[in-house]
RODO-2510 file (C-alpha; in nm, 4 decimals, decimal comma):
residues 584
     n   res          X          Y          Z
     1     x    -0,3670     3,0605     0,3436
     2     x    -0,0080     3,1767     0,3348
     3     x     0,2357     2,9914     0,1103
     4     x     0,5049     2,8059     0,2989
     5     x     0,8278     2,6357     0,1980
     6     x     0,8392     2,2795     0,3260
     7     x     1,1327     2,0384     0,3264
     8     x     1,0496     1,6704     0,2799
     9     x     1,3177     1,4127     0,3545
    10     x     1,2571     1,0857     0,1705
    11     x     1,1072     1,0229    -0,1739
    12     x     0,9282     0,6947    -0,1291
    13     x     0,5523     0,6671    -0,1649
    14     x     0,4812     0,8679     0,1523
    15     x     0,7238     1,1493     0,0686
    16     x     0,6088     1,1934    -0,2908
    17     x     0,2382     1,1815    -0,2038
    18     x     0,2951     1,4323     0,0762
    19     x     0,4860     1,6614    -0,1620
    20     x     0,2182     1,6415    -0,4316
    21     x    -0,0573     1,7158    -0,1815
    22     x     0,1240     2,0184    -0,0413
    23     x     0,2119     2,1420    -0,3887
    24     x    -0,1508     2,1178    -0,5006
    25     x    -0,2461     2,3172    -0,1921
    26     x    -0,0224     2,5999    -0,3114
    27     x     0,2905     2,5422    -0,1010
    28     x     0,6504     2,5154    -0,2167
    29     x     0,8292     2,1876    -0,1490
    30     x     1,1865     2,0647    -0,1711
    31     x     1,2621     1,6937    -0,1388
    32     x     1,5898     1,5410    -0,0189
    33     x     1,6857     1,1827    -0,1011
    34     x     2,0103     0,9976    -0,0311
    35     x     1,9642     0,7429    -0,3134
    36     x     1,9695     0,7893    -0,6898
    37     x     1,5983     0,7748    -0,7642
    38     x     1,2399     0,7933    -0,6449
    39     x     1,0489     0,5042    -0,5042
    40     x     1,1876     0,3903    -0,1689
    41     x     1,0842     0,0262    -0,1265
    42     x     0,8774     0,0582    -0,4441
    43     x     1,2044    -0,0382    -0,6081
    44     x     1,3152    -0,2013    -0,9321
    45     x     1,6637    -0,3383    -1,0014
    46     x     1,7887    -0,3768    -1,3608
    47     x     2,0066    -0,6673    -1,4732
    48     x     2,1358    -0,8070    -1,8068
    49     x     1,8489    -1,0579    -1,7920
    50     x     1,5621    -0,8261    -1,6996
    51     x     1,4262    -0,6359    -1,4033
    52     x     1,3508    -0,7389    -1,0440
    53     x     1,1025    -0,5818    -0,8037
    54     x     1,3345    -0,6388    -0,5115
    55     x     1,1317    -0,4366    -0,2602
    56     x     0,7541    -0,4172    -0,2668
    57     x     0,6209    -0,7062    -0,4728
    58     x     0,2650    -0,5906    -0,5339
    59     x    -0,0083    -0,3788    -0,3827
    60     x    -0,3800    -0,4022    -0,3188
    61     x    -0,6458    -0,1392    -0,3882
    62     x    -0,8873    -0,1181    -0,0965
    63     x    -0,9027     0,2575    -0,0321
    64     x    -1,1300     0,4424    -0,2801
    65     x    -0,8973     0,7434    -0,2554
    66     x    -0,6070     0,5277    -0,3665
    67     x    -0,8139     0,3958    -0,6563
    68     x    -0,8915     0,7514    -0,7660
    69     x    -0,5226     0,8449    -0,7440
    70     x    -0,4284     0,5504    -0,9654
    71     x    -0,6700     0,6908    -1,2226
    72     x    -0,4271     0,9820    -1,2753
    73     x    -0,1833     0,7407    -1,4418
    74     x    -0,4154     0,5266    -1,6568
    75     x    -0,2710     0,1983    -1,7791
    76     x     0,0442     0,2226    -1,5696
    77     x    -0,0754    -0,0294    -1,3086
    78     x    -0,2056    -0,3711    -1,4108
    79     x    -0,3358    -0,6756    -1,2241
    80     x    -0,0863    -0,9550    -1,1749
    81     x    -0,2187    -1,3033    -1,2428
    82     x    -0,1077    -1,4258    -0,9052
    83     x    -0,4094    -1,6519    -0,8596
    84     x    -0,1587    -1,9312    -0,8400
    85     x    -0,0199    -1,8055    -0,5105
    86     x     0,0597    -2,0950    -0,2811
    87     x     0,1517    -2,1290     0,0809
    88     x     0,4232    -2,3892     0,1138
    89     x     0,5610    -2,5844     0,4053
    90     x     0,9394    -2,5913     0,4666
    91     x     0,9939    -2,8639     0,2053
    92     x     0,7756    -2,7074    -0,0611
    93     x     0,4470    -2,8926    -0,0179
    94     x     0,1329    -2,6887    -0,0768
    95     x    -0,0591    -2,6314     0,2465
    96     x    -0,2878    -2,3578     0,1174
    97     x    -0,3804    -2,2622    -0,2384
    98     x    -0,5270    -1,9490    -0,3896
    99     x    -0,5575    -1,5885    -0,2808
   100     x    -0,7625    -1,5147     0,0320
   101     x    -1,0906    -1,3668    -0,0845
   102     x    -0,9719    -1,3538    -0,4421
   103     x    -0,8217    -1,0089    -0,3867
   104     x    -0,6351    -0,8735    -0,6864
   105     x    -0,2608    -0,8166    -0,6780
   106     x    -0,1553    -0,5024    -0,8672
   107     x     0,1854    -0,4076    -1,0038
   108     x     0,3213    -0,1008    -1,1778
   109     x     0,4729    -0,1405    -1,5236
   110     x     0,7392    -0,1896    -1,6386
   111     x     0,8596    -0,2005    -1,2750
   112     x     0,7216    -0,1246    -0,9311
   113     x     0,9133     0,2049    -0,9103
   114     x     0,7218     0,3358    -1,2130
   115     x     0,4231     0,4487    -1,0041
   116     x     0,6167     0,6719    -0,7659
   117     x     0,8310     0,7980    -1,0557
   118     x     0,5199     0,8966    -1,2501
   119     x     0,3691     1,0789    -0,9537
   120     x     0,7016     1,2452    -0,8809
   121     x     0,7718     1,3555    -1,2399
   122     x     0,6235     1,7091    -1,1961
   123     x     0,8433     1,7553    -0,8894
   124     x     1,1507     1,6476    -1,0835
   125     x     1,0631     1,8762    -1,3735
   126     x     1,0363     2,1733    -1,1378
   127     x     1,3773     2,0943    -0,9898
   128     x     1,2313     2,0308    -0,6467
   129     x     1,4021     1,6938    -0,5876
   130     x     1,7634     1,6701    -0,4693
   131     x     1,8858     1,3126    -0,5256
   132     x     2,2026     1,1633    -0,3796
   133     x     2,1693     1,4233    -0,1069
   134     x     2,1577     1,2858     0,2455
   135     x     2,0142     1,5044     0,5207
   136     x     2,2575     1,4960     0,8133
   137     x     2,1084     1,7581     1,0440
   138     x     1,8117     1,9895     1,0894
   139     x     1,8974     2,3243     1,2466
   140     x     1,7287     2,6551     1,3132
   141     x     1,7737     2,9096     1,0355
   142     x     1,9516     3,2083     1,1949
   143     x     1,8014     3,4456     0,9373
   144     x     1,4410     3,3285     0,9585
   145     x     1,2165     3,3413     1,2644
   146     x     1,0990     2,9869     1,3510
   147     x     1,2546     2,8657     1,0265
   148     x     1,4730     2,5643     0,9532
   149     x     1,7763     2,4808     0,7437
   150     x     1,8776     2,1358     0,6200
   151     x     2,2428     2,0277     0,6386
   152     x     2,3290     1,7696     0,3746
   153     x     2,6083     1,5502     0,2422
   154     x     2,6380     1,4488    -0,1231
   155     x     2,7416     1,1076    -0,2559
   156     x     3,0874     1,2526    -0,3312
   157     x     3,1316     1,3790     0,0252
   158     x     3,0365     1,7387    -0,0507
   159     x     2,8397     1,9283     0,2156
   160     x     2,5747     2,1937     0,1723
   161     x     2,3240     2,3897     0,3800
   162     x     1,9736     2,4629     0,2434
   163     x     1,7978     2,7431     0,4407
   164     x     1,4540     2,8995     0,4414
   165     x     1,2097     2,6221     0,5355
   166     x     0,8948     2,6885     0,7365
   167     x     0,8270     2,3221     0,8084
   168     x     1,0079     1,9885     0,7808
   169     x     0,8545     1,6456     0,7124
   170     x     1,0507     1,3222     0,7654
   171     x     0,9141     1,0535     0,5317
   172     x     1,1793     0,7933     0,6139
   173     x     1,1939     0,4763     0,8268
   174     x     1,1588     0,5415     1,2005
   175     x     1,5146     0,4356     1,2894
   176     x     1,6571     0,6798     1,0338
   177     x     1,4180     0,9522     1,1487
   178     x     1,5208     0,8949     1,5097
   179     x     1,8918     0,9149     1,4223
   180     x     1,8388     1,2383     1,2301
   181     x     1,6400     1,3951     1,5139
   182     x     1,9055     1,2912     1,7656
   183     x     2,1784     1,4459     1,5485
   184     x     1,9701     1,7641     1,5337
   185     x     1,9348     1,7995     1,9131
   186     x     1,5653     1,7113     1,8741
   187     x     1,5807     1,3764     2,0463
   188     x     1,2626     1,4358     2,2484
   189     x     1,0624     1,4254     1,9232
   190     x     1,1911     1,0758     1,8583
   191     x     1,0533     0,9264     2,1802
   192     x     0,7265     0,7930     2,0228
   193     x     0,9340     0,6034     1,7654
   194     x     1,0796     0,3721     2,0260
   195     x     0,7684     0,1524     2,0152
   196     x     0,7825     0,1057     1,6360
   197     x     0,9472    -0,2080     1,4965
   198     x     1,0465    -0,2472     1,1324
   199     x     1,2091    -0,5777     1,0415
   200     x     1,5012    -0,6178     0,7984
   201     x     1,4922    -0,8336     0,4867
   202     x     1,7544    -0,9906     0,2623
   203     x     1,6342    -1,0187    -0,0976
   204     x     1,7787    -1,2548    -0,3591
   205     x     1,7452    -1,1786    -0,7325
   206     x     1,8272    -1,4718    -0,9598
   207     x     1,7866    -1,5408    -1,3329
   208     x     1,7837    -1,8681    -1,5295
   209     x     1,7760    -1,7818    -1,9010
   210     x     1,8217    -2,1508    -1,9818
   211     x     1,4862    -2,2323    -1,8219
   212     x     1,2839    -2,0729    -2,0991
   213     x     1,3733    -2,1703    -2,4535
   214     x     1,1706    -2,2180    -2,7753
   215     x     0,9836    -2,5458    -2,7568
   216     x     1,0831    -2,6013    -2,3926
   217     x     0,8263    -2,6050    -2,1115
   218     x     0,9287    -2,3950    -1,8126
   219     x     1,1392    -2,6176    -1,5908
   220     x     1,1127    -2,4052    -1,2825
   221     x     0,8226    -2,4033    -1,0337
   222     x     0,4785    -2,4287    -1,1919
   223     x     0,3367    -2,1425    -0,9871
   224     x     0,4035    -1,7705    -0,9954
   225     x     0,4374    -1,6794    -0,6299
   226     x     0,4424    -1,8432    -0,2903
   227     x     0,4646    -1,7750     0,0764
   228     x     0,6844    -2,0237     0,2546
   229     x     0,7295    -2,1409     0,6107
   230     x     1,0916    -2,2397     0,5424
   231     x     1,3012    -2,0815     0,8165
   232     x     1,5029    -1,8823     0,5596
   233     x     1,2369    -1,7849     0,3058
   234     x     0,9140    -1,5883     0,3470
   235     x     0,8232    -1,5086    -0,0152
   236     x     0,9106    -1,6102    -0,3717
   237     x     0,7863    -1,4579    -0,6959
   238     x     0,8450    -1,5261    -1,0626
   239     x     0,9227    -1,1800    -1,1973
   240     x     0,8658    -1,2882    -1,5577
   241     x     0,5003    -1,3656    -1,4753
   242     x     0,4220    -1,0018    -1,3997
   243     x     0,2686    -0,7930    -1,6809
   244     x     0,5044    -0,5790    -1,8850
   245     x     0,8146    -0,7761    -1,7830
   246     x     1,0828    -0,9593    -1,9805
   247     x     1,0237    -1,3307    -2,0539
   248     x     1,3513    -1,4621    -1,9086
   249     x     1,2940    -1,6805    -1,6021
   250     x     1,3704    -1,4623    -1,3000
   251     x     1,2859    -1,5050    -0,9325
   252     x     1,2845    -1,2682    -0,6399
   253     x     1,3273    -1,4471    -0,3081
   254     x     1,2704    -1,2560     0,0162
   255     x     1,4100    -1,3982     0,3369
   256     x     1,2083    -1,4276     0,6555
   257     x     1,2311    -1,1461     0,9085
   258     x     1,3854    -1,3668     1,1767
   259     x     1,6516    -1,5099     0,9460
   260     x     1,7306    -1,1668     0,8005
   261     x     1,7758    -1,0232     1,1485
   262     x     2,0023    -1,3108     1,2489
   263     x     2,2173    -1,2695     0,9342
   264     x     2,1855    -0,8933     0,8860
   265     x     2,5627    -0,8443     0,8880
   266     x     2,6559    -1,1482     0,6769
   267     x     2,8405    -1,0940     0,3507
   268     x     2,6319    -1,0752     0,0318
   269     x     2,8102    -1,3846    -0,1018
   270     x     2,7187    -1,5921     0,2041
   271     x     2,3562    -1,4724     0,2005
   272     x     2,3214    -1,5433    -0,1717
   273     x     2,4500    -1,8995    -0,1327
   274     x     2,2194    -1,9750     0,1619
   275     x     1,9086    -1,8319    -0,0052
   276     x     1,9784    -2,0181    -0,3316
   277     x     2,0132    -2,3410    -0,1325
   278     x     1,6832    -2,2740     0,0473
   279     x     1,5121    -2,1890    -0,2831
   280     x     1,6207    -2,5255    -0,4188
   281     x     1,4957    -2,7045    -0,1073
   282     x     1,1519    -2,5474    -0,1327
   283     x     1,1035    -2,5639    -0,5105
   284     x     1,3123    -2,8651    -0,6098
   285     x     1,4697    -2,6395    -0,8745
   286     x     1,8441    -2,6554    -0,8133
   287     x     1,9893    -2,5343    -1,1429
   288     x     2,2697    -2,2820    -1,1134
   289     x     2,1477    -1,9323    -1,2078
   290     x     2,3263    -1,7264    -1,4702
   291     x     2,2772    -1,4229    -1,2473
   292     x     2,2385    -1,3907    -0,8716
   293     x     2,2674    -1,0888    -0,6429
   294     x     2,1260    -0,9841    -0,3092
   295     x     2,0047    -0,6614    -0,1548
   296     x     1,9764    -0,5893     0,2157
   297     x     1,6812    -0,3863     0,3349
   298     x     1,7544    -0,2757     0,6885
   299     x     1,3990    -0,1468     0,7217
   300     x     1,1678    -0,3614     0,5136
   301     x     0,8372    -0,4498     0,6777
   302     x     0,6590    -0,2945     0,9738
   303     x     0,6113    -0,5491     1,2496
   304     x     0,4770    -0,3065     1,5115
   305     x     0,3325     0,0211     1,3742
   306     x     0,3022     0,3547     1,5468
   307     x    -0,0754     0,3188     1,5619
   308     x    -0,1643     0,6599     1,4234
   309     x    -0,1486     0,8157     1,0798
   310     x     0,1439     1,0496     1,1487
   311     x     0,3278     1,2567     1,4064
   312     x     0,3064     1,6336     1,4005
   313     x     0,4900     1,8590     1,6445
   314     x     0,3143     2,1906     1,5983
   315     x     0,5481     2,4006     1,8097
   316     x     0,8563     2,2867     1,6166
   317     x     0,6831     2,2566     1,2778
   318     x     0,8200     1,9055     1,2235
   319     x     0,6194     1,6031     1,1096
   320     x     0,6838     1,2343     1,0477
   321     x     0,4944     0,9988     0,8174
   322     x     0,5280     0,6687     0,6344
   323     x     0,3688     0,3273     0,6057
   324     x     0,5195     0,2403     0,9461
   325     x     0,2663     0,4697     1,1085
   326     x    -0,0262     0,2422     1,0228
   327     x     0,1155    -0,0840     0,8868
   328     x     0,3231    -0,2165     0,6001
   329     x     0,0987    -0,1948     0,2946
   330     x     0,1524     0,0466     0,0041
   331     x    -0,1803     0,2085     0,0869
   332     x    -0,0535     0,2783     0,4394
   333     x     0,2187     0,4912     0,2829
   334     x    -0,0250     0,6529     0,0409
   335     x    -0,2638     0,7702     0,3127
   336     x    -0,2057     1,1463     0,3472
   337     x     0,0185     1,2479     0,6334
   338     x    -0,2742     1,4560     0,7570
   339     x    -0,5584     1,2063     0,7536
   340     x    -0,9081     1,3487     0,7692
   341     x    -1,1903     1,1188     0,8778
   342     x    -1,5336     1,2634     0,8281
   343     x    -1,9059     1,2018     0,8400
   344     x    -2,1628     1,3765     0,6289
   345     x    -2,5257     1,3180     0,5459
   346     x    -2,6193     1,2988     0,1800
   347     x    -2,7895     1,6375     0,1996
   348     x    -2,4874     1,7940     0,3709
   349     x    -2,6892     1,9139     0,6692
   350     x    -2,4596     1,7418     0,9196
   351     x    -2,0833     1,7415     0,8672
   352     x    -1,8212     1,6170     1,1148
   353     x    -1,4487     1,6035     1,0455
   354     x    -1,1494     1,4673     1,2342
   355     x    -0,8934     1,7200     1,1189
   356     x    -0,6365     1,6292     1,3836
   357     x    -0,6052     1,2643     1,2897
   358     x    -0,5170     1,2006     1,6545
   359     x    -0,8112     0,9706     1,7293
   360     x    -0,8354     0,7032     1,4646
   361     x    -1,1991     0,6029     1,4228
   362     x    -1,3428     0,9310     1,5511
   363     x    -1,5481     1,1487     1,3180
   364     x    -1,4206     1,4519     1,5060
   365     x    -1,6205     1,7703     1,5502
   366     x    -1,8435     2,0022     1,3461
   367     x    -1,6498     2,1987     1,0873
   368     x    -1,6159     2,5715     1,1626
   369     x    -1,8822     2,7546     0,9687
   370     x    -2,0835     2,4378     0,9193
   371     x    -2,4320     2,3587     1,0330
   372     x    -2,5434     2,3165     1,3930
   373     x    -2,5732     1,9633     1,5297
   374     x    -2,6997     1,8113     1,8525
   375     x    -2,7076     1,4681     2,0120
   376     x    -3,0540     1,3696     2,1330
   377     x    -3,0893     1,1361     2,4314
   378     x    -3,1904     0,7900     2,3192
   379     x    -3,3428     0,4754     2,4678
   380     x    -3,1617     0,1948     2,2891
   381     x    -3,3893    -0,0845     2,4098
   382     x    -3,7135     0,0810     2,2952
   383     x    -3,5635     0,2774     2,0016
   384     x    -3,7022     0,6090     2,1296
   385     x    -3,5724     0,9657     2,1463
   386     x    -3,6160     1,0751     2,5073
   387     x    -3,7769     1,3874     2,6489
   388     x    -3,6739     1,5828     2,9561
   389     x    -3,8914     1,7122     3,2376
   390     x    -3,9698     2,0244     3,0332
   391     x    -4,1337     1,8226     2,7569
   392     x    -3,8620     1,8923     2,4996
   393     x    -3,6001     1,6482     2,3719
   394     x    -3,3234     1,5799     2,6217
   395     x    -2,9598     1,6033     2,5146
   396     x    -2,7341     1,3018     2,5512
   397     x    -2,4659     1,3270     2,8158
   398     x    -2,0981     1,2629     2,7349
   399     x    -2,0317     0,8956     2,6500
   400     x    -2,4049     0,8258     2,6166
   401     x    -2,5501     0,6968     2,2907
   402     x    -2,7667     0,9530     2,1171
   403     x    -2,9320     1,0286     1,7836
   404     x    -2,7459     1,2849     1,5747
   405     x    -2,9675     1,5799     1,4791
   406     x    -2,8848     1,8597     1,2356
   407     x    -3,0283     2,2141     1,2220
   408     x    -3,1227     2,2514     0,8560
   409     x    -2,9685     2,5201     0,6389
   410     x    -3,1712     2,5987     0,3314
   411     x    -3,4180     2,3581     0,1700
   412     x    -3,4887     2,0307     0,3495
   413     x    -3,5367     1,6981     0,1741
   414     x    -3,9110     1,6241     0,2137
   415     x    -3,8297     1,2560     0,2718
   416     x    -3,6009     1,3371     0,5653
   417     x    -3,6994     1,2669     0,9257
   418     x    -3,8022     1,6267     1,0096
   419     x    -3,8756     1,7090     1,3719
   420     x    -4,0228     2,0342     1,5034
   421     x    -4,0336     2,1770     1,8517
   422     x    -3,7318     1,9677     1,9481
   423     x    -3,5367     2,1817     2,1944
   424     x    -3,7525     2,4935     2,1837
   425     x    -4,0988     2,5888     2,0570
   426     x    -4,1089     2,5984     1,6760
   427     x    -3,7491     2,4951     1,6078
   428     x    -3,6772     2,2525     1,3243
   429     x    -3,4238     1,9706     1,3208
   430     x    -3,3511     1,6787     1,0905
   431     x    -3,2739     1,3387     1,2364
   432     x    -2,9810     1,1703     1,0602
   433     x    -3,0983     0,8351     1,2069
   434     x    -2,7359     0,7675     1,3014
   435     x    -2,6308     0,6928     1,6562
   436     x    -2,3253     0,8687     1,7993
   437     x    -2,1520     0,9187     2,1307
   438     x    -1,9532     1,2263     2,2322
   439     x    -1,6422     1,1733     2,4450
   440     x    -1,5355     1,3836     2,7412
   441     x    -1,3480     1,6383     2,5268
   442     x    -1,6184     1,6809     2,2630
   443     x    -1,5161     1,4463     1,9810
   444     x    -1,7943     1,2470     1,8142
   445     x    -1,7806     0,8727     1,7480
   446     x    -2,0281     0,6930     1,5254
   447     x    -2,1881     0,3975     1,7018
   448     x    -2,4350     0,2575     1,4485
   449     x    -2,7443     0,3276     1,2440
   450     x    -3,0749     0,3044     1,4336
   451     x    -3,1897     0,0316     1,1946
   452     x    -2,8719    -0,1726     1,2411
   453     x    -2,8594    -0,2029     1,6208
   454     x    -2,8721    -0,5678     1,7273
   455     x    -3,0690    -0,6136     2,0496
   456     x    -2,9578    -0,9342     2,2162
   457     x    -3,0746    -1,0685     2,5556
   458     x    -2,7373    -0,9470     2,6935
   459     x    -2,7820    -0,5919     2,5630
   460     x    -2,7358    -0,3854     2,2470
   461     x    -2,4553    -0,4623     2,0011
   462     x    -2,3284    -0,1658     1,7965
   463     x    -2,1539    -0,2743     1,4783
   464     x    -1,9288     0,0314     1,4358
   465     x    -1,7958    -0,0010     1,7913
   466     x    -1,7173    -0,3675     1,7250
   467     x    -1,5277    -0,2752     1,4064
   468     x    -1,3308    -0,0031     1,5872
   469     x    -1,2320    -0,2432     1,8654
   470     x    -1,1275    -0,5240     1,6308
   471     x    -0,9282    -0,2770     1,4232
   472     x    -0,6686    -0,2918     1,7039
   473     x    -0,5742    -0,6425     1,5869
   474     x    -0,3176    -0,6086     1,3088
   475     x    -0,4199    -0,9313     1,1333
   476     x    -0,7797    -0,8143     1,0805
   477     x    -0,8465    -0,6290     0,7570
   478     x    -1,2279    -0,5978     0,7672
   479     x    -1,4831    -0,6681     1,0413
   480     x    -1,8590    -0,6462     0,9934
   481     x    -2,1377    -0,7312     1,2399
   482     x    -2,4905    -0,8437     1,1490
   483     x    -2,7975    -1,0034     1,3110
   484     x    -2,9087    -1,3640     1,2893
   485     x    -3,2582    -1,4568     1,4098
   486     x    -3,2672    -1,7580     1,6434
   487     x    -3,6061    -1,8661     1,7839
   488     x    -3,7500    -1,5605     1,9617
   489     x    -3,4314    -1,3511     1,9802
   490     x    -3,1357    -1,2213     1,7823
   491     x    -2,7711    -1,3166     1,7863
   492     x    -2,4951    -1,0780     1,6851
   493     x    -2,2424    -1,2344     1,4481
   494     x    -1,9173    -1,0672     1,3405
   495     x    -1,7460    -1,1800     1,0194
   496     x    -1,3752    -1,1124     0,9696
   497     x    -1,1495    -1,0861     0,6695
   498     x    -0,7835    -1,1278     0,7566
   499     x    -0,4815    -0,9742     0,5923
   500     x    -0,2792    -1,2193     0,3804
   501     x    -0,0942    -1,4542     0,6120
   502     x    -0,2717    -1,3188     0,9219
   503     x    -0,4223    -1,5170     1,2086
   504     x    -0,6234    -1,4279     1,5179
   505     x    -0,5697    -1,5651     1,8659
   506     x    -0,8565    -1,6263     2,1057
   507     x    -0,6982    -1,4072     2,3724
   508     x    -0,6726    -1,1180     2,1229
   509     x    -1,0481    -1,1263     2,0611
   510     x    -1,1255    -1,1267     2,4317
   511     x    -0,8901    -0,8380     2,5005
   512     x    -1,0102    -0,6247     2,2071
   513     x    -1,3811    -0,6691     2,2878
   514     x    -1,3676    -0,6626     2,6673
   515     x    -1,3742    -0,2840     2,7118
   516     x    -1,6195    -0,1471     2,4584
   517     x    -1,7133     0,2186     2,5253
   518     x    -2,0819     0,1351     2,4768
   519     x    -2,2786    -0,1794     2,4050
   520     x    -2,1793    -0,5437     2,4438
   521     x    -1,9642    -0,7859     2,2467
   522     x    -2,1079    -1,0048     1,9684
   523     x    -2,2242    -1,3586     2,0369
   524     x    -2,0097    -1,5159     1,7650
   525     x    -1,6973    -1,4097     1,5736
   526     x    -1,5640    -1,6013     1,2744
   527     x    -1,3278    -1,5771     0,9788
   528     x    -1,5485    -1,5752     0,6696
   529     x    -1,4445    -1,8154     0,3928
   530     x    -1,5148    -1,5267     0,1536
   531     x    -1,5955    -1,1626     0,2159
   532     x    -1,8060    -1,0257    -0,0717
   533     x    -1,7531    -0,6526    -0,1268
   534     x    -1,9583    -0,4018    -0,3228
   535     x    -1,8204    -0,1328    -0,5518
   536     x    -1,7413     0,0859    -0,2479
   537     x    -1,5401    -0,1949    -0,0830
   538     x    -1,8103    -0,2498     0,1777
   539     x    -1,9124    -0,6005     0,2811
   540     x    -2,2364    -0,7296     0,1272
   541     x    -2,4390    -0,8213     0,4377
   542     x    -2,7143    -0,9976     0,2455
   543     x    -2,4657    -1,2575     0,1283
   544     x    -2,3056    -1,2985     0,4710
   545     x    -2,6406    -1,3445     0,6436
   546     x    -2,6997    -1,6578     0,4378
   547     x    -2,4242    -1,8192     0,6457
   548     x    -2,6377    -1,7786     0,9573
   549     x    -2,4418    -1,8844     1,2637
   550     x    -2,1067    -2,0001     1,1265
   551     x    -2,0067    -2,3626     1,1055
   552     x    -1,7884    -2,4669     1,4020
   553     x    -1,5437    -2,6193     1,1533
   554     x    -1,4502    -2,2657     1,0395
   555     x    -1,2152    -2,0478     1,2487
   556     x    -1,4892    -1,9295     1,4860
   557     x    -1,5433    -1,8270     1,8486
   558     x    -1,8381    -1,7674     2,0816
   559     x    -1,8739    -1,5409     2,3833
   560     x    -1,8920    -1,7318     2,7099
   561     x    -2,1259    -1,4950     2,8916
   562     x    -2,0376    -1,6479     3,2286
   563     x    -1,6783    -1,5230     3,2211
   564     x    -1,6958    -1,2630     2,9434
   565     x    -1,4261    -1,4403     2,7404
   566     x    -1,4310    -1,5818     2,3915
   567     x    -1,3884    -1,9552     2,3389
   568     x    -1,3572    -2,1715     2,0303
   569     x    -1,7003    -2,2455     1,8829
   570     x    -1,7706    -2,6155     1,9279
   571     x    -2,0601    -2,8283     1,8074
   572     x    -2,2012    -2,8267     2,1601
   573     x    -2,1771    -2,4477     2,1866
   574     x    -2,3402    -2,4162     1,8440
   575     x    -2,6342    -2,6240     1,9651
   576     x    -2,6698    -2,4205     2,2843
   577     x    -2,6714    -2,0961     2,0830
   578     x    -2,9095    -2,2031     1,8074
   579     x    -3,1077    -2,4960     1,9492
   580     x    -3,0023    -2,6963     1,6436
   581     x    -2,7391    -2,9571     1,5708
   582     x    -2,4204    -2,8226     1,4184
   583     x    -2,3847    -2,8839     1,0432
   584     x    -2,1419    -3,1588     0,9520
***
């Protein structure tokens, strides 16, 4: 591997993680940032009365890789006791209480920007971060074949050109990336960004030091955070309730996307007055704050993501990354710009890797230099590996479900499913017992485990294919499919966990599950009241199976086999599916 010099524009979570990853791989990096510090929307604003997390309020930890990364800064991130989160109607009445699924909210201490600052400290120490330096243009380096130079402007109006870069990565919001590419005569690279939507957000920061005094009970709201359906307000949080913060009563109020867009060009004074009025309407707390200021985020929350982990233009050597590629969560920004999805057996005999990141959900292809694999033809109904006319195992055709076999290298686990004379006399293969399909261009997609296939009267249901299809719906965080025995047959039931504030429409389910590559749709889909997870963040099926067919009173749907569409699960439909009366 040759060492390259890579320019990274933007020092939010995505930019810093990208820089650290490249640096650890032996490359040189230089980061450019127009603001005064690291963090991006992981931002903290200081005031005479304490700090405000005026961008990202908290983050979740669902990705094991993210959890491992947090272990590099022990004690810096702490759980926020936000179990008092409420969902309020426009006049402040509670319409939903508690956190969905009891998922922990994490914050960095003493402010949200501390995490990115800690990860970026080695880059700062090496002098690889240029702050208050706005990239204005990317141009070819006249002294370097296929190289780039970055034209910049300082906060004082000074201009400078930085040459000698092999590659350039834009870790900034898509609108800013598009403008920079257009200014650099690279407008064709910006075309995929046209489909991305990132909404603005006005944020109010207000402090009431008089609300907390010795011997005085807090006179503000009696909860720490809330989502609101008020037309002006989407979110409110008591900053003083977060760990490692000052005790003075302080609130961060984030306006709704629609209201922020409508008032994006209003004066700060006007916005502050309107948000304070709305805060009083929702909370009933109308005391005048000792401190109030607002911040406008032109690009705050991804409403319509790119739908892939990154963009990489190999010919030009230019890439784009950020949370807007996949969603709006902190973990979406953390995910490496070059995502690698992989499959490997515990003994390492079969290894597949999606090194392109172009097909989300695909396990990719065998790694160069790795072991040999094959896809054996398979009868799903009878759970049999099929033979050809020559008496040896037949190979699955493209887009057919097959059993993944691996040609062993070295010692073989004696408990493995060893097969001999598979494709030729005397050859030895190990069955992984996993079902895959191979698409027309040779990429492998996991379908299910042989033991997990659900054989319904309508056909086989493959859980992994169901999860991949439902992953297209932004509101769905986790989907898992399992069998429920009913009389003399099985039903396939899919349990969902939604993202906070998310909802699923009936038409979305029908559309997502109407064109499965293989297999059929589940019989029932429902939003689980709770989604138990194990230590690896995988759903605990044993617990879910105790629910059986879900209660029609829950958000639930059934497949109308006559028209292939999903409908709301009613008591009558429940009875037709199970032969039993619906629980009351």
